[in-house]
TIDRENMI-297712 format. One record per residue (C-alpha): residue number from 1; x, y, z. Coordinates in nm, 4 decimals, always signed. Layout:
BEGIN
NUM,X,Y,Z
...
***
This chain:
BEGIN
1,+5.7356,-6.8360,-0.9219
2,+5.6522,-6.8110,-1.2922
3,+5.9145,-6.8663,-1.5581
4,+5.8907,-6.6858,-1.8904
5,+5.9852,-6.8372,-2.2256
6,+6.0879,-6.5824,-2.4876
7,+6.1035,-6.6980,-2.8488
8,+6.2139,-6.5144,-3.1625
9,+6.1088,-6.6858,-3.4854
10,+6.2330,-6.6108,-3.8343
11,+5.9891,-6.8060,-4.0505
12,+6.1233,-6.8805,-4.3985
13,+5.8482,-7.1229,-4.5087
14,+5.5117,-6.9869,-4.3879
15,+5.3036,-7.2600,-4.5525
16,+5.4909,-7.5363,-4.3702
17,+5.5130,-7.3376,-4.0467
18,+5.1316,-7.3015,-4.0412
19,+5.0975,-7.6684,-3.9413
20,+5.3183,-7.6029,-3.6369
21,+5.1383,-7.2806,-3.5432
22,+4.7981,-7.4529,-3.5535
23,+4.8976,-7.7156,-3.2941
24,+5.1669,-7.5720,-3.0658
25,+4.9118,-7.4065,-2.8346
26,+4.7786,-7.7422,-2.7170
27,+5.1274,-7.8413,-2.5990
28,+5.1859,-7.5072,-2.4282
29,+4.8561,-7.5477,-2.2384
30,+4.9267,-7.9138,-2.1592
31,+5.2335,-7.8040,-1.9647
32,+5.0657,-7.5148,-1.7858
33,+5.1837,-7.2408,-2.0189
34,+4.9978,-6.9477,-2.1653
35,+5.0642,-6.6892,-2.4326
36,+5.1299,-6.3362,-2.3047
37,+5.2426,-6.1760,-2.6323
38,+5.2449,-6.3114,-2.9839
39,+5.3817,-6.1352,-3.2879
40,+5.2980,-5.7750,-3.2003
41,+5.5283,-5.4818,-3.2582
42,+5.8715,-5.5383,-3.1037
43,+6.0828,-5.2328,-3.0269
44,+6.4556,-5.2667,-2.9631
45,+6.5588,-4.9932,-2.7221
46,+6.9262,-5.0796,-2.7088
47,+7.1726,-5.3122,-2.8815
48,+7.1948,-5.4910,-3.2152
49,+6.9073,-5.7385,-3.1766
50,+6.6911,-5.7624,-3.4902
51,+6.3718,-5.9405,-3.3839
52,+6.1454,-6.1199,-3.6265
53,+5.8329,-6.2646,-3.4634
54,+5.8601,-6.2532,-3.0838
55,+5.6417,-6.4715,-2.8620
56,+5.6264,-6.4503,-2.4832
57,+5.4900,-6.7376,-2.2735
58,+5.4388,-6.7728,-1.8999
59,+5.4836,-7.1173,-1.7427
60,+5.4420,-7.2108,-1.3754
61,+5.8169,-7.2771,-1.3416
62,+6.1269,-7.3835,-1.5319
63,+6.0461,-7.7507,-1.4901
64,+5.7209,-7.6996,-1.6836
65,+5.9214,-7.5524,-1.9737
66,+6.1609,-7.8478,-1.9651
67,+5.8624,-8.0878,-1.9737
68,+5.7145,-7.8928,-2.2653
69,+6.0361,-7.9248,-2.4680
70,+6.0834,-8.2916,-2.3698
71,+5.7258,-8.3950,-2.4582
72,+5.7667,-8.6683,-2.7218
73,+5.4604,-8.5572,-2.9168
74,+5.5838,-8.1978,-2.9125
75,+5.9260,-8.3115,-3.0358
76,+5.7557,-8.4572,-3.3434
77,+5.5677,-8.1313,-3.4020
78,+5.8848,-7.9264,-3.3472
79,+6.0408,-8.0935,-3.6523
80,+5.8039,-7.8797,-3.8597
81,+5.9332,-7.5660,-3.6876
82,+6.2946,-7.6734,-3.7394
83,+6.2362,-7.7159,-4.1129
84,+6.0440,-7.3918,-4.1642
85,+6.2064,-7.1352,-3.9355
86,+6.5093,-7.0247,-3.7412
87,+6.4416,-7.0054,-3.3685
88,+6.6065,-6.8425,-3.0708
89,+6.4454,-6.9346,-2.7382
90,+6.5406,-6.8691,-2.3781
91,+6.3715,-6.8572,-2.0410
92,+6.3977,-6.6362,-1.7363
93,+6.2535,-6.6793,-1.3878
94,+6.0090,-6.4160,-1.2711
95,+6.0426,-6.2264,-0.9451
***
């Protein structure tokens, strides 16, 4: 069963964030993930959520997402994201 990773990014330093954006795809693919949606229009139908840049990934399962986040090389790259954006990320199992 696929597991979906949903990320909302509020980028406050686009120039620095560009280095992260250029390389993150290789780590997603390395762990079996793929982009399903990236930065298109996001419509809030209910509630107080104010999205910024929403990205939706599909991974084979939750373990693949945990491996993605734990990847030592990715952890180094993620430091760029930490310094250039605010991130909310969560996953949900598919049906």
